[in-house]
N, C-alpha and C positions, 0 to 999 in steps of 0.2 A: 378301492375296486373303480372307483371313477375315475382316479388318476390312471389306471390301467385301461378304461376304456378311452379317456382322452388321448392317452398317447397313440393308442391303435386307431383314432379316427385321425391324429396327425398323421400314422404311418398311411392310413388308407389315401388321405388328399395329398400327400409327396407323392406317392405311387399314382394317382390318377392324374400328377401334372406330370409327372415324367412319360406315363402313358399316351398323353395330349403331345407331349414334344416328340413321340416316337412316330404317333401317324403324324403330325406336320413334316417331320422329315423326312415320311415317307412318300408323302403327296412331293413333296419337291424333289424327292428323287426320282421319281415316276414322270412329272414334269421335263425335269431334268433330263432323265432318259428319253422320252419324247423328242425332246429338243437333239437330242445326239442322234437317234432316229432319224429325224427328219433332215440333219445336215448331212448324215451318212448316206442318205438320197441323192442329196445333191452333188456329193462331193466324189462318186464313186470311182471317178478317173484318178483319183489320186490316191494310190495305193498304200502307198507308207501311211499316209495320214489317216486313212481308213484305218489300216491296222491299229495303230494308237487309238483312234477312236472305238474299234471293238475291243480291245483290252480295256479301255476305261469303262466299257460299257460291262464287261463279264466282270471286272471288278466291283462297279457299282451294284451289278444283279445279285452279284455274291455278298455285300453288305445290305444288299433290301434283303433278302434271304433271312441274314442273320439277323437284322432288325427286328423282321416278321416273327423268328423263331422265340427273340429275346420278347417279344410284344405279348405272343401269346404267351410264355412261361410268367410274364408278369400279370397277366390277367387271371392267371392259375391262382398266383400269388396273390393279388387282390381279392377275390372271390373266398380263398379261405380266410381271408382275414375276415372280411364280412359277416363268413359262417361263425367264425371264431365270435366276434364281436356281438353277433346277433346271440350266440348261446351264451354267453357271459353275462350278457343284459338280461335276458330270460332266467338264469341261473342267482343274478343278483334280487329280481323282482320276486321268485319263489323264495330266496333267502328272506326277503325283508315282509314278505307276507307270512311266514313262518314266525318270524321275531314278533308281530302285532299280533297272533294269536297269542303266542305264548306269554306276553305283555298283558293280552286281555285276559288270559286266563290267570295269571298271576295276581292282578289286579283283583280279581274277580274272589279268588281265594282270600287276599289280604284282607277284602271287606269281609268276607264270613269269618275269618278267623278275630277281628276286629269285633265283631257281631258278639261271639262266642264270649269273647273276653269280656264284652261290657256285662253281659247276660251273668255270665258267672262272678262277676264283682259286686251286680247285685243281689244276685242270690245268696253270697257271703253274708253283706250287711243284711239281708231279711233274716238269715238264719240267725248273727249275732243280737239282731233286735229280738228277734222270738225265743232266744234262751235267755237274754236277760228279760225280758218279762214274764216269762215263765220263772223265774229265779226269783222275780221280786212277787208273784202271784204266791210263788210256792212260801216265801216269806210270811206273807200277808195270812196266808192260811193256817200256817205255824201257827203264828199270832193271836190268830182268831180262835185256835182250836184250844190254844193255851187259856 
């Protein structure tokens, strides 16, 4: 289970790093988009160039939208993985507590069994001693009666 947790944590870290890279790229694209807008405003007289810039801008906007959608999807996956890790940790903790309780109960039962076995052994020994003493006394009584 711990290996699974470690793997999930590594996956979370990997996805977090990817998410940060996407955010940085989005910021860079926003900055680039602003530069293009500024440049477009300055160069409105150069129509062919403006058309090219407009196409680039549209392409970059499309990329930004795709990246934003990808980022949202990755964030949802991260949340799902975090929830899964949390549930696994809770399950692991519950299982560990159940096992501790079970071990404690078994240990107590074992101590009871050992105590009972010891008492039974002593009782058996005492019973044999009493039988031997009774036989000796019976023989002595028989001798006295004779």
